[in-house]
GUKE-654951 format. One record per residue (C-alpha): residue number from 1; residue in one letter; chain; y, x, z. Coordinates in Angstrom, 1 decimal, padded with zeros to 4 digits, m for minus. Layout:
N
<NUM, a, A, <Y, X, Z>>,
...
//
This chain:
102
<1, m, A, <039.4, 003.2, 007.6>>,
<2, k, A, <040.9, 000.0, 008.8>>,
<3, r, A, <043.9, 000.3, 011.0>>,
<4, g, A, <045.9, m002.3, 012.9>>,
<5, l, A, <049.6, m002.4, 013.5>>,
<6, f, A, <051.3, 000.9, 014.2>>,
<7, g, A, <048.4, 002.9, 012.9>>,
<8, k, A, <046.0, 002.2, 015.8>>,
<9, k, A, <042.3, 002.3, 015.0>>,
<10, r, A, <040.6, m001.1, 014.9>>,
<11, l, A, <037.2, m001.1, 016.6>>,
<12, s, A, <034.4, m003.5, 015.7>>,
<13, k, A, <031.9, m005.2, 018.0>>,
<14, d, A, <030.0, m006.8, 015.1>>,
<15, y, A, <026.4, m005.8, 015.7>>,
<16, d, A, <024.7, m008.3, 013.4>>,
<17, g, A, <022.0, m006.3, 011.7>>,
<18, r, A, <023.0, m003.1, 013.3>>,
<19, c, A, <021.6, m000.7, 015.9>>,
<20, g, A, <023.1, m001.2, 019.4>>,
<21, n, A, <023.0, 002.5, 020.0>>,
<22, c, A, <024.1, 004.4, 016.8>>,
<23, h, A, <025.6, 001.4, 014.9>>,
<24, t, A, <023.6, 002.1, 011.7>>,
<25, p, A, <022.6, m001.1, 009.7>>,
<26, f, A, <018.9, m002.0, 009.7>>,
<27, d, A, <017.6, m001.8, 006.1>>,
<28, t, A, <015.5, m005.0, 006.3>>,
<29, p, A, <015.3, m008.0, 008.7>>,
<30, e, A, <011.7, m006.9, 009.5>>,
<31, d, A, <012.8, m003.6, 011.1>>,
<32, e, A, <012.2, m003.7, 014.8>>,
<33, y, A, <013.5, m000.1, 015.5>>,
<34, c, A, <016.3, 002.0, 014.2>>,
<35, r, A, <015.1, 004.6, 011.7>>,
<36, y, A, <017.7, 007.1, 012.9>>,
<37, c, A, <017.7, 007.0, 016.7>>,
<38, g, A, <014.5, 004.9, 017.6>>,
<39, t, A, <016.4, 002.2, 019.6>>,
<40, k, A, <014.6, m001.2, 019.6>>,
<41, r, A, <016.5, m004.0, 017.8>>,
<42, g, A, <018.7, m005.9, 020.3>>,
<43, e, A, <018.8, m002.9, 022.8>>,
<44, g, A, <021.5, m000.3, 023.3>>,
<45, e, A, <024.9, 000.0, 024.8>>,
<46, f, A, <026.7, m002.1, 022.1>>,
<47, l, A, <030.0, m000.1, 022.5>>,
<48, p, A, <032.9, m000.8, 020.1>>,
<49, y, A, <032.7, 001.4, 017.0>>,
<50, e, A, <034.8, 002.3, 013.9>>,
<51, n, A, <033.4, 000.2, 011.1>>,
<52, f, A, <034.1, 002.1, 007.9>>,
<53, e, A, <032.2, 003.2, 004.8>>,
<54, g, A, <032.4, 006.9, 003.9>>,
<55, c, A, <032.0, 008.2, 000.3>>,
<56, i, A, <030.1, 011.4, m000.2>>,
<57, y, A, <030.2, 013.3, m003.4>>,
<58, g, A, <027.5, 015.8, m004.1>>,
<59, p, A, <024.1, 016.2, m005.7>>,
<60, p, A, <022.0, 013.2, m006.8>>,
<61, p, A, <019.9, 011.3, m004.2>>,
<62, v, A, <016.6, 012.7, m003.2>>,
<63, i, A, <013.5, 010.6, m003.0>>,
<64, r, A, <011.8, 010.9, 000.4>>,
<65, t, A, <008.6, 009.3, 001.6>>,
<66, h, A, <008.3, 008.5, 005.3>>,
<67, n, A, <004.9, 007.9, 006.9>>,
<68, c, A, <004.3, 006.7, 010.4>>,
<69, p, A, <001.2, 008.4, 012.0>>,
<70, n, A, <001.0, 005.7, 014.6>>,
<71, c, A, <001.0, 002.4, 012.7>>,
<72, s, A, <000.5, 003.8, 009.1>>,
<73, y, A, <003.7, 002.1, 007.8>>,
<74, s, A, <005.2, 004.0, 004.8>>,
<75, w, A, <008.5, 003.6, 003.0>>,
<76, e, A, <010.6, 005.5, 000.4>>,
<77, t, A, <014.3, 006.2, 000.5>>,
<78, s, A, <016.6, 007.5, m002.3>>,
<79, r, A, <019.7, 008.8, m000.6>>,
<80, m, A, <021.7, 012.1, m000.7>>,
<81, i, A, <021.5, 012.2, 003.1>>,
<82, d, A, <018.7, 010.5, 005.0>>,
<83, h, A, <018.1, 011.3, 008.7>>,
<84, s, A, <015.3, 008.8, 009.2>>,
<85, r, A, <013.2, 010.1, 012.1>>,
<86, f, A, <011.6, 007.0, 013.6>>,
<87, c, A, <009.4, 004.2, 012.3>>,
<88, p, A, <011.3, 000.9, 011.8>>,
<89, r, A, <008.1, m001.1, 012.7>>,
<90, c, A, <006.8, 000.7, 015.9>>,
<91, g, A, <009.5, 003.2, 016.9>>,
<92, s, A, <007.3, 006.3, 016.7>>,
<93, p, A, <008.4, 009.6, 015.2>>,
<94, v, A, <007.6, 009.8, 011.5>>,
<95, n, A, <006.5, 012.5, 009.0>>,
<96, t, A, <008.8, 012.9, 006.0>>,
<97, v, A, <007.9, 014.4, 002.5>>,
<98, t, A, <010.7, 015.2, 000.0>>,
<99, a, A, <009.7, 014.9, m003.6>>,
<100, d, A, <011.6, 016.1, m006.7>>,
<101, r, A, <011.3, 013.4, m009.2>>,
<102, a, A, <013.4, 012.7, m012.3>>,
//
């Protein structure tokens, strides 16, 4: 975590390619909605946030397939933790299938 002088936390206001609500980066430039909170690109409170990368140790990534029942957009992720709940194209809630693949 970046800290300024005297150990104070440095907050970021850089929202280029990030959700204005939950601060999560968009995976592609074509994403119009946040996959995690459903906020439309360019909308949100845009409050300052701590910009740091966390490192998580644990089991290998899991392949998940996300399908939008509204616009039929489908995508796969391969992450240990994936909280995708909304379609990045139309903002609708998605269905998720977890697959065990080697």
